C-alpha positions as CSV (number, residue, x, y, z in Angstrom):
1,X,0.0,0.0,0.0
2,X,1.5,3.3,-1.1
3,X,1.0,6.4,1.0
4,X,-0.7,9.4,-0.6
5,X,1.7,12.3,-1.6
6,X,2.7,14.1,1.6
7,X,1.5,11.5,4.1
8,X,3.4,11.2,7.2
9,X,2.5,7.6,8.0
10,X,4.5,4.9,6.5
11,X,4.3,1.0,6.3
12,X,2.4,-0.6,9.1
13,X,1.4,2.8,10.4
14,X,-0.4,3.4,7.1
15,X,-2.1,0.1,7.4
16,X,-3.4,0.9,11.0
17,X,-4.7,4.2,9.6
18,X,-6.5,2.6,6.7
19,X,-8.0,-0.2,8.8
20,X,-9.1,2.4,11.4
21,X,-10.7,4.5,8.7
22,X,-12.7,1.4,7.7
23,X,-14.2,1.3,11.3
24,X,-12.0,-1.5,12.8
25,X,-11.2,-1.3,16.5
26,X,-7.6,-1.8,17.9
27,X,-8.5,-5.4,18.7
28,X,-9.7,-6.1,15.3
29,X,-6.7,-4.4,13.7
30,X,-4.4,-6.5,15.7
31,X,-6.1,-9.7,14.5
32,X,-6.1,-8.5,10.8
33,X,-2.4,-7.7,11.0
34,X,-1.5,-10.7,13.3
35,X,0.1,-8.4,15.8
36,X,-0.8,-7.8,19.6
37,X,-3.1,-5.1,20.6
38,X,-0.1,-3.4,22.5
39,X,1.9,-3.2,19.3
40,X,-1.2,-1.5,17.7
41,X,-1.2,1.0,20.6
42,X,2.5,1.7,20.0
43,X,1.8,2.5,16.3
44,X,-0.9,4.9,17.4
45,X,1.5,6.7,19.6
46,X,4.0,7.2,16.8
47,X,1.2,8.3,14.4
48,X,-0.2,10.9,16.9
49,X,3.3,12.3,17.2
50,X,3.9,12.5,13.5
51,X,0.6,14.3,12.8
52,X,0.7,16.3,16.2
53,X,-2.9,15.1,16.5
54,X,-5.1,15.2,19.5
55,X,-7.0,12.0,19.0
56,X,-7.1,9.0,16.7
57,X,-10.3,10.3,15.0
58,X,-8.5,13.5,14.1
59,X,-5.5,11.8,12.5
60,X,-7.7,9.3,10.6
61,X,-9.7,12.3,9.4
62,X,-6.7,14.3,8.4
63,X,-5.2,11.3,6.7
64,X,-8.4,10.7,4.8
65,X,-8.5,14.4,3.7
66,X,-4.8,14.2,2.5
67,X,-5.7,11.1,0.6
68,X,-8.9,12.6,-1.1
69,X,-7.0,15.7,-2.1
70,X,-4.0,13.8,-3.4
71,X,-6.3,11.7,-5.7
72,X,-7.9,15.0,-6.9
73,X,-4.8,17.1,-7.5
74,X,-2.9,14.3,-9.5
75,X,-5.1,15.3,-12.4
76,X,-3.6,18.7,-13.7
77,X,-7.1,20.3,-14.3
78,X,-8.4,23.8,-13.3
79,X,-11.1,22.0,-11.3
80,X,-8.5,20.5,-9.1
81,X,-7.6,23.7,-7.5
82,X,-11.0,25.0,-7.3
83,X,-11.7,26.1,-3.6
84,X,-15.2,24.8,-4.0
85,X,-13.9,21.3,-4.5
86,X,-11.6,21.6,-1.5
87,X,-14.5,22.7,0.5
88,X,-16.4,19.7,-0.6
89,X,-13.5,17.4,0.4
90,X,-13.3,19.1,3.9
91,X,-17.0,18.8,4.3
92,X,-16.9,15.1,3.5
93,X,-14.0,14.3,5.8
94,X,-15.7,16.1,8.6
95,X,-18.7,14.0,8.1
96,X,-16.4,10.9,7.9
97,X,-14.7,12.1,11.1
98,X,-18.1,12.3,13.0
99,X,-19.1,8.9,11.7
100,X,-15.8,7.4,12.7
101,X,-16.1,8.9,16.2
102,X,-19.5,7.5,16.7
103,X,-18.6,4.2,15.2
104,X,-15.5,3.9,17.5
105,X,-17.7,4.7,20.5
106,X,-20.4,2.2,19.6
107,X,-17.8,-0.5,19.0
108,X,-16.0,0.3,22.3
109,X,-19.3,-0.1,24.2
110,X,-20.3,-3.2,22.2
111,X,-16.9,-4.8,22.8
112,X,-16.9,-4.1,26.5
113,X,-20.5,-5.3,27.0
114,X,-20.0,-8.5,25.0
115,X,-16.9,-9.6,27.0
116,X,-18.8,-9.0,30.2
117,X,-22.0,-10.9,29.1
118,X,-20.0,-13.7,27.7
119,X,-18.4,-14.1,31.1
120,X,-14.8,-13.4,30.0
121,X,-14.7,-10.4,32.4
122,X,-16.2,-9.7,35.8
123,X,-17.1,-6.3,37.1
124,X,-13.6,-5.2,38.0
125,X,-12.4,-5.9,34.5
126,X,-15.4,-4.4,33.0
127,X,-14.7,-1.1,34.7
128,X,-11.0,-1.3,33.8
129,X,-11.9,-1.9,30.3
130,X,-14.4,0.9,30.1
131,X,-11.9,3.3,31.7
132,X,-9.2,2.4,29.0
133,X,-11.6,2.9,26.2
134,X,-12.7,6.3,27.5
135,X,-9.1,7.4,27.8
136,X,-8.5,6.0,24.3
137,X,-11.5,7.7,22.7
138,X,-10.7,11.1,24.3
139,X,-6.8,10.8,24.2
140,X,-6.8,11.5,28.0
141,X,-3.7,10.5,29.8
142,X,-5.2,9.1,33.0
143,X,-8.4,8.9,34.9
144,X,-10.9,6.8,37.2
145,X,-14.3,5.5,37.3
146,X,-15.9,5.7,40.8
147,X,-19.0,5.0,42.7
148,X,-20.6,7.7,44.9
149,X,-21.1,6.6,48.5
150,X,-22.0,8.4,51.7
151,X,-20.5,8.4,55.2
152,X,-22.3,8.3,58.5
153,X,-22.8,11.9,58.5
154,X,-24.4,11.8,55.0
155,X,-21.4,13.5,53.3
156,X,-20.6,12.1,49.8
157,X,-17.3,10.5,48.8
158,X,-16.1,8.3,46.1
159,X,-14.7,4.7,45.9
160,X,-12.9,3.8,42.7
161,X,-13.8,0.8,40.6
162,X,-11.0,1.5,38.0
163,X,-8.1,4.0,38.2
164,X,-5.0,4.7,36.2
165,X,-1.8,3.8,37.9
166,X,0.1,7.2,38.1
167,X,2.1,6.4,41.2
168,X,5.1,8.6,41.3
169,X,7.3,7.1,44.0
170,X,7.7,4.0,46.0
171,X,5.2,4.9,48.6
172,X,2.4,5.7,46.2
173,X,3.2,2.5,44.3
174,X,2.8,0.4,47.3
175,X,-0.4,2.3,48.3
176,X,-1.8,1.7,44.7
177,X,-0.9,-1.9,44.8
178,X,-2.5,-2.5,48.2
179,X,-5.9,-0.7,47.6
180,X,-6.4,-0.9,43.8
181,X,-8.5,-4.1,43.9
182,X,-10.7,-3.1,46.7
183,X,-11.0,0.5,45.5
184,X,-9.4,3.7,46.7
185,X,-11.6,6.2,48.6
186,X,-11.3,9.9,48.2
187,X,-13.3,12.1,50.7
188,X,-11.7,15.6,50.3
189,X,-14.4,17.6,48.6
190,X,-12.1,20.7,48.3
191,X,-11.0,19.4,45.0
192,X,-12.1,19.5,41.3
193,X,-13.6,16.1,41.6
194,X,-15.2,17.2,44.9
195,X,-16.9,19.9,43.0
196,X,-18.7,17.3,40.9
197,X,-20.1,15.6,44.0
198,X,-21.2,18.9,45.8
199,X,-22.7,20.5,42.6
200,X,-23.7,17.3,40.9
201,X,-22.6,18.9,37.6
202,X,-20.0,18.5,35.0
203,X,-16.6,20.2,36.0
204,X,-14.4,21.5,33.2
205,X,-10.9,22.7,34.2
206,X,-8.7,23.4,31.3
207,X,-6.2,25.5,33.4
208,X,-6.2,23.5,36.6
209,X,-3.1,25.3,37.9
210,X,-5.0,28.6,38.2
211,X,-8.5,27.2,38.7
212,X,-9.9,28.4,42.2
213,X,-11.7,25.1,42.7
214,X,-8.5,23.1,42.6
215,X,-7.3,21.4,45.8
216,X,-3.7,21.0,44.7
217,X,-1.7,18.1,43.9
218,X,0.7,16.1,46.2
219,X,4.5,16.7,45.7
220,X,5.6,14.7,42.8
221,X,2.2,14.0,41.4
222,X,2.2,14.0,37.5
223,X,1.2,17.3,36.0
224,X,-2.4,18.0,35.3
225,X,-3.0,20.1,32.2
226,X,-6.8,19.6,31.9
227,X,-9.4,17.9,33.9
228,X,-13.0,16.6,33.2
229,X,-15.4,15.4,36.0
230,X,-18.7,13.9,34.8
231,X,-21.4,12.9,37.4
232,X,-23.2,9.5,36.7
233,X,-26.8,9.3,37.4
234,X,-29.5,6.7,37.7
235,X,-32.7,8.8,37.5
236,X,-32.3,11.5,40.1
237,X,-29.7,9.6,42.2
238,X,-26.0,10.3,41.6
239,X,-24.4,6.9,41.7
240,X,-20.9,7.5,40.3
241,X,-18.4,9.8,38.6
242,X,-16.0,9.7,35.6
243,X,-12.8,11.7,36.0
244,X,-10.3,12.0,33.2
245,X,-7.3,14.3,32.7
246,X,-4.7,15.8,30.3
247,X,-6.6,15.7,27.0
248,X,-4.5,17.7,24.5
249,X,-6.5,20.9,23.9
250,X,-8.7,20.4,27.0
251,X,-12.3,19.4,27.4
252,X,-15.5,20.8,26.3
253,X,-19.3,20.0,26.0
254,X,-18.7,18.2,22.8
255,X,-16.6,15.6,24.6
256,X,-19.2,15.2,27.3
257,X,-22.0,14.7,24.7
258,X,-19.7,12.3,22.9
259,X,-19.2,10.2,26.0
260,X,-22.9,10.1,27.0
261,X,-23.3,6.5,25.9
262,X,-20.3,5.4,27.9
263,X,-21.6,7.3,30.9
264,X,-24.9,5.3,30.7
265,X,-22.8,2.1,30.6
266,X,-20.9,3.0,33.7
267,X,-24.2,3.7,35.5
268,X,-25.3,0.3,34.6
269,X,-22.2,-1.4,35.8
270,X,-22.5,0.5,39.2
271,X,-26.0,-0.6,39.6
272,X,-24.8,-4.2,38.7
273,X,-22.1,-4.0,41.4
274,X,-24.7,-2.9,44.0
275,X,-27.1,-5.7,43.1
276,X,-24.1,-8.1,43.2
277,X,-23.3,-6.9,46.7
278,X,-26.9,-7.4,47.9
279,X,-26.9,-10.8,46.4
280,X,-23.6,-11.7,48.2
281,X,-25.0,-10.3,51.5
282,X,-28.1,-12.5,51.1
283,X,-26.0,-15.4,50.2
284,X,-23.8,-14.8,53.2
285,X,-26.9,-14.5,55.5
286,X,-28.3,-17.7,54.0
287,X,-25.1,-19.5,54.4
288,X,-24.8,-18.4,58.1
289,X,-28.4,-19.4,58.6
290,X,-27.9,-22.8,57.0
291,X,-24.8,-23.4,59.2
292,X,-26.7,-22.3,62.2
293,X,-29.6,-24.6,61.4
294,X,-27.3,-27.6,60.8
295,X,-25.5,-27.0,64.0
296,X,-28.7,-26.9,65.9
297,X,-30.3,-29.9,64.3
298,X,-27.1,-32.0,64.5
299,X,-27.1,-31.3,68.3
300,X,-30.7,-32.3,68.6
301,X,-31.8,-35.9,69.6
302,X,-34.5,-35.7,66.9
303,X,-33.6,-37.1,63.4
304,X,-34.6,-35.0,60.4
305,X,-34.7,-35.7,56.7
306,X,-36.1,-33.6,53.9
307,X,-36.6,-34.9,50.4
308,X,-38.1,-33.1,47.3
309,X,-41.0,-34.2,45.3
310,X,-38.8,-36.5,43.3
311,X,-37.6,-38.2,46.4
312,X,-34.1,-36.8,46.2
313,X,-32.5,-35.9,49.4
314,X,-32.1,-32.2,50.2
315,X,-31.3,-32.1,53.8
316,X,-30.5,-34.7,56.6
317,X,-28.9,-34.3,60.0
318,X,-26.3,-36.5,61.7
319,X,-28.9,-38.2,64.2
320,X,-30.8,-39.4,61.2
321,X,-27.7,-41.0,59.6
322,X,-26.9,-42.7,62.9
323,X,-30.2,-44.3,62.9
324,X,-29.4,-45.9,59.5
325,X,-25.9,-46.8,60.7
326,X,-23.8,-44.1,59.0
327,X,-21.4,-41.7,60.6
328,X,-20.7,-39.9,57.3
329,X,-20.9,-36.2,56.4
330,X,-24.6,-35.3,55.9
331,X,-23.5,-33.1,52.9
332,X,-22.3,-36.1,51.1
333,X,-25.8,-37.5,50.9
334,X,-27.5,-34.6,49.3
335,X,-29.2,-35.6,46.0
336,X,-29.3,-39.3,47.0
337,X,-32.4,-41.4,46.0
338,X,-34.5,-41.7,49.2
339,X,-36.4,-44.7,47.8
340,X,-33.1,-46.5,47.1
341,X,-31.7,-45.7,50.5
342,X,-34.8,-47.0,52.2
343,X,-34.7,-50.2,50.2
344,X,-31.2,-50.8,51.2
345,X,-32.1,-50.2,54.8
346,X,-34.8,-52.8,55.1
347,X,-32.7,-55.0,57.4
348,X,-32.7,-52.3,60.2
349,X,-36.5,-52.7,60.8
350,X,-38.4,-55.4,62.7
351,X,-41.1,-55.4,60.0
352,X,-39.5,-54.2,56.8
353,X,-42.6,-54.8,54.6
354,X,-44.8,-53.0,56.9
355,X,-42.3,-50.1,57.1
356,X,-42.0,-49.8,53.4
357,X,-45.8,-50.1,52.7
358,X,-46.5,-47.4,55.2
359,X,-43.9,-45.0,53.7
360,X,-45.6,-45.6,50.2
361,X,-49.0,-45.0,51.9
362,X,-47.9,-41.7,53.3
363,X,-46.4,-40.5,50.1
364,X,-49.4,-41.5,48.0
365,X,-51.9,-39.8,50.4
366,X,-49.9,-36.6,50.7
367,X,-51.3,-35.8,54.0
368,X,-49.5,-35.0,57.3
369,X,-49.2,-37.9,59.8
370,X,-47.9,-37.9,63.4
371,X,-47.1,-40.6,65.9
372,X,-46.3,-43.7,63.8
373,X,-44.2,-46.1,65.8
374,X,-41.2,-47.6,64.1
375,X,-39.2,-50.5,65.7
376,X,-35.6,-51.5,64.7
377,X,-34.0,-54.7,65.1
378,X,-31.6,-53.3,67.6
379,X,-34.4,-52.8,70.0
380,X,-34.8,-49.0,69.5
381,X,-38.3,-47.5,69.1
382,X,-38.8,-44.4,67.3
383,X,-41.9,-42.1,66.9
384,X,-42.2,-40.8,63.3
385,X,-43.9,-37.7,62.0
386,X,-44.5,-37.0,58.3
387,X,-45.1,-33.5,57.1
388,X,-45.9,-32.4,53.6
389,X,-44.1,-29.2,52.8
390,X,-46.1,-26.8,50.6
391,X,-45.9,-23.4,49.0
392,X,-49.3,-22.3,48.0
393,X,-50.7,-25.3,46.1
394,X,-47.3,-26.7,45.1
395,X,-45.6,-29.6,47.1
396,X,-42.0,-28.7,47.7
397,X,-41.1,-32.0,49.4
398,X,-41.6,-34.1,52.5
399,X,-40.1,-33.8,56.0
400,X,-39.6,-36.9,58.1
401,X,-39.0,-36.7,61.7
402,X,-37.8,-39.6,63.9
403,X,-37.7,-39.2,67.8
404,X,-36.3,-42.0,70.0
405,X,-39.0,-43.1,72.4
406,X,-37.4,-46.3,73.4
407,X,-37.1,-45.6,77.2
408,X,-40.6,-44.0,77.3
409,X,-42.2,-46.8,75.3
410,X,-40.6,-49.3,77.6
411,X,-41.9,-47.5,80.7
412,X,-45.3,-47.1,79.0
413,X,-45.6,-50.7,78.1
414,X,-44.5,-51.8,81.5
415,X,-47.1,-49.5,83.1
416,X,-49.7,-50.6,80.6
417,X,-49.0,-54.3,81.5
418,X,-49.4,-53.4,85.2
419,X,-52.6,-51.4,84.8
420,X,-53.9,-53.9,82.4
421,X,-53.5,-56.7,85.0
422,X,-55.2,-54.6,87.7
423,X,-58.3,-55.9,89.3
424,X,-59.9,-52.4,89.3
425,X,-61.1,-50.7,86.0
426,X,-58.5,-48.1,85.2
427,X,-59.6,-45.4,82.7
428,X,-57.8,-42.2,81.5
429,X,-59.7,-39.4,79.9
430,X,-58.6,-36.1,78.4
431,X,-59.9,-32.6,79.2
432,X,-62.9,-33.1,76.9
433,X,-63.9,-36.3,78.7
434,X,-62.8,-38.6,75.9
435,X,-61.2,-42.0,76.7
436,X,-57.4,-42.3,76.2
437,X,-56.8,-45.6,78.2
438,X,-59.1,-48.5,79.0
439,X,-57.8,-51.5,80.7
440,X,-58.9,-55.2,80.6
441,X,-60.9,-54.9,84.0
442,X,-62.8,-51.9,82.4
443,X,-63.7,-54.1,79.5
444,X,-65.0,-56.7,81.9
445,X,-66.8,-54.4,84.3
446,X,-68.5,-52.2,81.8
447,X,-68.7,-54.5,78.8
448,X,-67.1,-52.3,76.1
449,X,-63.8,-53.5,74.5
450,X,-60.7,-51.2,74.4
451,X,-61.4,-50.6,70.7
452,X,-65.0,-49.5,71.3
453,X,-64.2,-47.2,74.2
454,X,-61.1,-45.5,72.9
455,X,-61.9,-41.8,71.9
456,X,-65.5,-42.0,73.1
457,X,-66.8,-39.5,75.7
458,X,-66.9,-41.3,79.2
459,X,-70.4,-40.0,80.0
460,X,-71.8,-41.8,76.9
461,X,-70.2,-45.1,78.0
462,X,-70.6,-45.5,81.9
463,X,-72.8,-42.4,83.2
464,X,-76.6,-43.1,83.3
465,X,-78.5,-40.8,81.0
466,X,-80.1,-38.8,83.9
467,X,-76.7,-37.9,85.2
468,X,-74.9,-37.1,82.0
469,X,-75.7,-33.3,81.9
470,X,-74.5,-32.9,85.5
471,X,-71.3,-34.9,84.8
472,X,-70.5,-32.6,81.7
473,X,-71.3,-29.5,83.7
474,X,-69.1,-30.7,86.5
475,X,-66.2,-31.2,84.1
476,X,-66.6,-27.9,82.4
477,X,-66.7,-26.2,85.8
478,X,-63.5,-27.9,86.9
479,X,-61.7,-26.8,83.6
480,X,-62.6,-23.1,84.6
481,X,-62.0,-23.2,88.3
482,X,-59.7,-26.1,89.0
483,X,-61.8,-26.7,92.1
484,X,-63.5,-30.1,92.8
485,X,-65.0,-31.7,95.7
486,X,-64.7,-35.3,94.5
487,X,-60.9,-35.3,93.4
488,X,-58.7,-37.6,95.3
489,X,-61.5,-39.1,97.2
490,X,-63.3,-42.5,97.2
491,X,-67.0,-41.9,96.4
492,X,-69.8,-44.3,95.5
493,X,-71.8,-43.6,92.4
494,X,-74.2,-45.5,90.1
495,X,-72.6,-46.5,86.6
496,X,-74.0,-47.9,83.5
497,X,-73.1,-51.2,81.8
498,X,-73.1,-51.5,78.0
499,X,-76.2,-53.7,78.1
500,X,-78.1,-51.0,80.0
501,X,-78.0,-52.3,83.5
502,X,-76.8,-50.1,86.3
503,X,-74.4,-51.0,88.9
504,X,-73.0,-49.4,92.1
505,X,-69.3,-48.7,92.0
506,X,-66.6,-46.9,94.1
507,X,-64.7,-44.2,92.1
508,X,-61.3,-42.6,92.9
509,X,-60.7,-39.7,90.5
510,X,-57.4,-37.8,90.2
511,X,-55.9,-35.2,87.9
512,X,-52.6,-36.5,86.4
513,X,-51.7,-33.6,84.1
514,X,-52.4,-30.2,85.5
515,X,-51.5,-28.2,82.5
516,X,-53.6,-26.1,80.1
517,X,-55.3,-29.4,78.9
518,X,-55.3,-31.7,82.0
519,X,-56.0,-35.5,81.9
520,X,-57.7,-37.5,84.5
521,X,-57.4,-41.1,85.9
522,X,-60.3,-43.0,87.3
523,X,-60.0,-46.2,89.4
524,X,-63.3,-48.0,89.6
525,X,-64.3,-51.2,91.3
526,X,-67.9,-52.6,91.8
527,X,-69.5,-52.5,95.2
């Protein structure tokens, strides 16, 4: 490729110019020329120096103008020197410059966004990429992208998400290296960027040294010849700020207008960072809650297991694993097929077929069930509760709870055998007067079997009809006052047999559970 007459670019520089004029980004130019992106950047530095240009757009435009004029003036005709023709060329190149600038901006935004969406970059790299593109598009020397935050007193300050490394000595290099990843904070508002925060407006400073708003520079800080601070808004809220410096020729409204799409992208990234922070905070709280729940349930004597609607295990605590003979980590069982695990554990149960059939029945019915007794071959006895976990009308899964009642069942069965063998009728009723226990002597004395009596009201079973209203009134009165004249005494009353005959009996009545819903025991013998 030959350079037009008078062109300052040569060789690869000319190739870079021509490819840029066609709308290629530095990354695309690097791929086409099979060189690195850093090499393309070095060519640009040389080209800008040769043309004494402010920006790449400017140098591409000037090169295009020179090329157009060269192609016209090579024909020695009067029209070639016509000023009207030159004006036409200038107009065309200015339009080309505007189009090129917009194309470069759109491509920069697209490239940044696509890399982020594809997962190649996270938020830190996305901010870094955006800052580099802004610096390149404006030919600025250094800058930062920052989020606006507020201290305890409500005063604004900024925390950087991307910042150019302009460290000028060992101390500032160390400071930059230490804080770059987590963000540097700037709280002094008596500065040019501070004016952006306090006024919420764009700040131009094309003569910072003599600008009354300046805050000064630390000793050794690189010179600042121009500064631009742009507030970043989300609706009415100022969420961030863009600060760039040292653009040749300074900054004006045209630069701000040109960068407006990039400003919107920065706002979106800041909002994304905030949403990510909220998500991580919720995630942390959930993790902490999960750890607490697991710690508590592992320390409980009660065994828990939760399976989803497909019978895949979602949660299990250590006591449950111990029931099934495992000392493993509960987390290792997540996702296991509960049906297969139960099948492999058949040998643990006294009646494995009954156990499996009852599990299938509970799952098929889909209704809560409490108090099933499960006996293991090792002699342990568990009381099992089954709860269907729902959200609205959707079944999320099933919760199984096993509580060891071996000691209680042993005592209960011993006591039941003792009371069952007693010569007196032993009856236990709840606070509503319904039968909870009915021994063999009660069957013999009153004629009702245990199955017939359980759950029935005691008045309907053994109290003659003419005394039933008084009996119910007395029970209701005792529930309200807890005062009775017959408790813990032996009294004689008339009772009723199943066949309708009456019989005289001695009754000893006692309250055996003095809670909100007391229970009563009655020892009865015929006179």
